[in-house]
C-alpha positions as CSV (number, residue, x, y, z in Angstrom):
1,M,-22.6,-3.6,154.5
2,T,-24.0,-0.7,152.5
3,L,-27.4,-0.6,150.7
4,Q,-27.7,1.1,147.4
5,P,-31.1,1.6,145.7
6,L,-31.4,0.2,142.2
7,A,-33.6,3.1,141.0
8,A,-35.0,1.2,138.0
9,E,-38.3,1.7,136.2
10,R,-41.3,-0.1,137.8
11,P,-45.0,-0.5,136.9
12,A,-47.6,1.7,138.5
13,P,-49.5,0.0,141.3
14,T,-53.2,-0.6,141.1
15,W,-56.0,-1.1,143.7
16,C,-58.6,-3.8,143.5
17,R,-61.0,-6.0,145.4
18,A,-59.6,-9.4,144.5
19,D,-61.6,-12.6,144.6
20,V,-60.1,-15.2,146.9
21,I,-59.6,-18.4,145.0
22,D,-57.8,-20.4,147.6
23,N,-56.4,-19.9,151.1
24,R,-55.2,-23.2,152.2
25,R,-53.1,-24.4,155.1
26,L,-49.6,-25.7,154.2
27,T,-48.1,-26.3,157.6
28,D,-48.9,-25.3,161.2
29,R,-47.3,-21.9,160.4
30,Y,-47.7,-21.3,156.7
31,R,-50.6,-20.8,154.3
32,H,-51.0,-20.4,150.5
33,L,-53.3,-17.6,149.3
34,R,-54.4,-17.3,145.6
35,L,-56.1,-14.2,144.4
36,A,-57.8,-13.2,141.2
37,A,-56.0,-9.9,140.4
38,P,-55.4,-9.7,136.6
39,D,-53.8,-6.2,136.5
40,I,-51.3,-7.1,139.2
41,A,-50.5,-10.5,137.8
42,A,-49.8,-8.9,134.4
43,A,-47.6,-6.1,135.7
44,A,-45.7,-7.7,138.6
45,R,-41.9,-8.0,138.3
46,P,-39.7,-10.4,140.2
47,G,-39.2,-9.4,143.9
48,Q,-42.2,-7.0,144.0
49,F,-44.9,-7.2,146.7
50,V,-48.5,-6.5,147.4
51,M,-50.3,-4.9,150.4
52,L,-53.2,-7.1,151.6
53,T,-55.9,-5.6,153.8
54,P,-57.1,-8.1,156.5
55,A,-60.1,-5.9,157.5
56,R,-63.5,-6.5,156.0
57,D,-66.2,-3.9,155.5
58,E,-68.2,-5.2,158.4
59,T,-65.4,-5.4,160.9
60,T,-63.4,-2.8,162.9
61,G,-59.9,-4.2,162.6
62,P,-57.1,-4.9,162.2
63,V,-57.2,-2.2,159.5
64,L,-53.6,-1.7,158.3
65,P,-52.6,-3.8,155.3
66,R,-49.8,-6.3,155.4
67,P,-46.9,-6.4,152.9
68,M,-46.5,-9.8,151.3
69,A,-44.0,-10.9,148.6
70,I,-45.6,-12.2,145.4
71,Y,-44.7,-15.9,145.5
72,A,-45.9,-16.5,141.9
73,R,-48.2,-14.9,139.3
74,D,-49.8,-16.0,136.0
75,A,-50.7,-13.2,133.6
76,A,-52.7,-15.6,131.4
77,S,-55.0,-16.7,134.2
78,G,-54.8,-13.4,136.1
79,V,-53.9,-14.9,139.4
80,V,-51.4,-13.9,142.1
81,D,-50.1,-16.4,144.7
82,V,-48.9,-15.4,148.2
83,R,-47.4,-17.6,150.9
84,Y,-47.5,-16.2,154.4
85,A,-46.8,-17.0,158.0
86,V,-49.6,-16.7,160.5
87,I,-48.0,-14.9,163.4
88,G,-50.3,-12.2,164.7
89,P,-53.8,-10.7,164.6
90,G,-53.4,-9.3,161.0
91,T,-52.3,-12.6,159.5
92,R,-54.8,-14.5,161.5
93,A,-57.5,-12.3,160.0
94,L,-56.0,-13.0,156.5
95,A,-56.2,-16.7,157.3
96,A,-60.0,-16.4,157.9
97,F,-60.7,-15.5,154.2
98,V,-62.3,-18.3,152.2
99,P,-62.9,-18.8,148.5
100,G,-65.6,-16.4,147.3
101,D,-64.5,-13.6,149.7
102,R,-63.0,-10.4,148.4
103,M,-59.9,-8.9,149.7
104,V,-58.5,-5.3,149.1
105,V,-55.1,-5.6,147.4
106,V,-52.7,-2.9,146.3
107,G,-49.8,-3.7,144.0
108,P,-47.4,-4.5,142.5
109,L,-45.2,-2.4,144.8
110,G,-41.6,-1.7,145.3
111,Q,-38.4,-2.2,143.4
112,G,-37.8,-5.7,142.3
113,F,-34.7,-7.7,141.4
114,A,-32.7,-6.9,138.3
115,V,-30.9,-9.7,136.5
116,G,-28.1,-8.2,134.4
117,P,-27.8,-8.9,130.7
118,G,-24.3,-10.5,131.2
119,T,-25.6,-12.9,133.8
120,D,-25.7,-16.6,132.8
121,R,-25.5,-18.1,136.3
122,L,-27.5,-16.9,139.3
123,L,-27.6,-17.9,142.9
124,L,-30.7,-17.5,145.0
125,V,-30.4,-17.7,148.8
126,G,-33.5,-17.5,150.9
127,R,-34.5,-18.1,154.5
128,G,-38.0,-18.9,155.8
129,I,-40.8,-16.7,154.4
130,G,-38.2,-14.4,152.8
131,T,-37.7,-17.1,150.1
132,C,-41.0,-15.9,148.7
133,S,-39.3,-12.8,147.4
134,L,-37.0,-15.0,145.2
135,T,-39.4,-17.4,143.6
136,T,-40.7,-15.1,140.9
137,V,-37.1,-14.7,139.7
138,A,-36.9,-18.4,139.0
139,Q,-40.4,-18.2,137.4
140,D,-39.2,-15.6,134.9
141,L,-36.0,-17.5,134.1
142,A,-37.7,-20.8,133.4
143,D,-36.8,-20.5,129.7
144,G,-33.3,-21.6,130.6
145,R,-31.4,-18.5,129.5
146,V,-29.9,-18.3,132.9
147,D,-28.6,-21.2,135.0
148,V,-30.5,-20.8,138.4
149,L,-29.1,-22.2,141.6
150,A,-31.2,-22.1,144.8
151,V,-30.6,-22.4,148.5
152,T,-33.8,-22.4,150.6
153,S,-33.3,-22.4,154.4
154,G,-35.5,-22.8,157.4
155,R,-35.6,-23.7,161.1
156,D,-36.9,-27.2,160.3
157,P,-37.9,-29.1,157.2
158,E,-41.5,-27.7,157.5
159,S,-40.1,-24.1,157.3
160,V,-38.3,-24.6,154.0
161,I,-40.2,-22.8,151.3
162,G,-40.1,-22.7,147.5
163,A,-38.0,-25.8,146.6
164,D,-40.9,-27.3,144.6
165,L,-41.3,-24.1,142.6
166,F,-37.6,-23.7,142.0
167,R,-37.5,-27.3,140.6
168,A,-40.6,-26.8,138.5
169,H,-39.0,-23.8,136.8
170,G,-35.8,-25.6,135.9
171,A,-33.3,-24.6,138.6
172,S,-30.2,-26.8,138.1
173,A,-29.4,-27.1,141.8
174,V,-31.9,-26.8,144.7
175,W,-30.6,-27.2,148.2
176,E,-33.0,-27.5,151.1
177,V,-31.2,-26.8,154.4
178,H,-32.5,-26.4,157.9
179,D,-31.3,-25.8,161.5
180,R,-32.5,-29.2,162.8
181,D,-29.7,-31.1,161.1
182,G,-27.2,-28.3,161.0
183,S,-27.2,-28.0,157.2
184,S,-28.2,-24.4,157.4
185,A,-25.2,-23.2,159.5
186,V,-23.3,-20.5,157.8
187,D,-19.9,-22.2,158.0
188,V,-21.5,-25.4,156.5
189,L,-23.0,-23.4,153.6
190,R,-19.8,-21.5,153.1
191,R,-17.8,-24.7,152.6
192,R,-20.5,-26.4,150.5
193,L,-21.1,-23.4,148.2
194,S,-17.4,-22.8,147.7
195,R,-16.8,-26.4,146.8
196,A,-19.7,-26.5,144.4
197,F,-19.3,-23.3,142.6
198,D,-15.7,-22.0,142.8
199,D,-14.9,-23.6,139.4
200,R,-17.9,-21.8,137.7
201,P,-19.3,-19.2,140.0
202,P,-22.5,-17.2,139.5
203,Q,-22.2,-13.6,138.4
204,Q,-25.1,-12.5,140.6
205,I,-26.4,-13.5,144.1
206,L,-29.9,-12.6,145.2
207,T,-30.9,-13.1,148.8
208,C,-33.7,-12.4,151.3
209,G,-34.8,-13.5,154.8
210,S,-31.6,-13.5,156.9
211,D,-28.9,-11.0,157.9
212,R,-26.4,-13.8,158.4
213,L,-27.0,-15.2,155.0
214,A,-26.8,-11.7,153.5
215,R,-23.3,-11.4,155.1
216,L,-22.4,-14.8,153.7
217,C,-23.6,-13.7,150.2
218,T,-21.4,-10.6,150.4
219,E,-18.4,-12.7,151.4
220,L,-19.0,-15.2,148.5
221,A,-19.5,-12.3,146.1
222,K,-16.1,-11.0,146.9
223,R,-14.6,-14.4,146.5
224,W,-16.3,-14.9,143.1
225,G,-16.4,-11.3,141.8
226,A,-20.2,-11.4,141.8
227,A,-22.8,-8.7,142.5
228,V,-25.3,-9.0,145.3
229,Q,-28.9,-7.8,145.7
230,V,-30.9,-8.2,148.9
231,S,-34.6,-7.9,149.5
232,L,-35.4,-6.4,152.9
233,E,-38.4,-7.2,155.1
234,A,-40.0,-4.4,157.1
235,H,-43.2,-3.5,158.8
236,M,-45.2,-1.0,156.7
237,A,-48.4,0.9,157.0
238,C,-48.9,2.0,153.4
239,G,-46.4,0.4,151.1
240,L,-46.3,3.5,149.0
241,G,-43.9,5.8,150.8
242,Y,-46.4,8.1,152.4
243,C,-46.0,7.0,156.0
244,H,-42.2,6.9,156.1
245,G,-42.4,4.0,158.5
246,C,-40.0,1.7,156.8
247,S,-36.7,3.7,156.7
248,T,-33.6,1.5,156.4
249,G,-31.6,3.8,158.7
250,G,-31.6,4.4,162.5
251,P,-34.0,7.0,164.2
252,A,-31.0,9.2,165.2
253,E,-29.7,9.8,161.7
254,A,-29.9,13.4,160.5
255,Q,-31.3,12.6,157.1
256,E,-33.8,9.9,156.3
257,S,-32.4,6.8,154.8
258,P,-34.0,5.0,151.8
259,L,-37.4,3.5,152.4
260,V,-37.9,-0.2,152.0
261,C,-41.3,0.3,150.2
262,R,-40.3,3.2,147.9
263,D,-36.6,2.7,147.3
264,G,-36.6,-1.1,147.8
265,P,-37.4,-3.7,149.0
266,V,-34.5,-4.8,146.7
267,F,-31.1,-3.0,147.1
268,R,-27.6,-3.6,145.9
269,L,-25.6,-4.9,148.8
270,V,-22.0,-3.6,149.0
271,G,-19.7,-5.1,151.6
């Protein structure tokens, strides 16, 4: 599979100290963070992300910001929602913020998803926390001009994210699949998706969170004559392209490959 940058226009990022409105626990692994960040909420496009700084002025670390997909945003109220997994010292520090605290936020960042003007049916395929890169696509298509289909996958039912948001914004089909009952297996999804959509396939497939699901999306795209875009997840230090720490290529390549933060995180995926 080959990655091709979209190279589309994007809003300029801003810096702010955002008020924490909510930072509640969803499951043993996931939390939901709501921030007051009006400029970011107004500018953010589907699939973009923010950099959240877990360090506070009175602490010594961890100091590097963490990249987080924008799960939802509301320009009218000026809020940005993020869902994140608590897996290390940085995200544990993020989890310690409470309403009334202020958090340093930079965004919106990166190249988001682009829904083509000829698209009237769209398939979203996400896995785990990667599904958070897809939810703002459904949010922006809630007017019904595009028929949205969604597959959200996880290790277990508690790891399946975004189904409530997809339904709330009018997705005509929402499949929650997981490893525990085998419904997330690639061969099972291949058969189920083919049966369901061969008669009227989507023109675009957007995916994030799993290499195996990205390969499945490429296979289905060939079957249906559809285009695929993938959002990549990567460790980042800046999110702006200065550190060059999120190259999509290998360290032995002669020329630097596209950066996830600057050229992505969304790329065209060509099989």
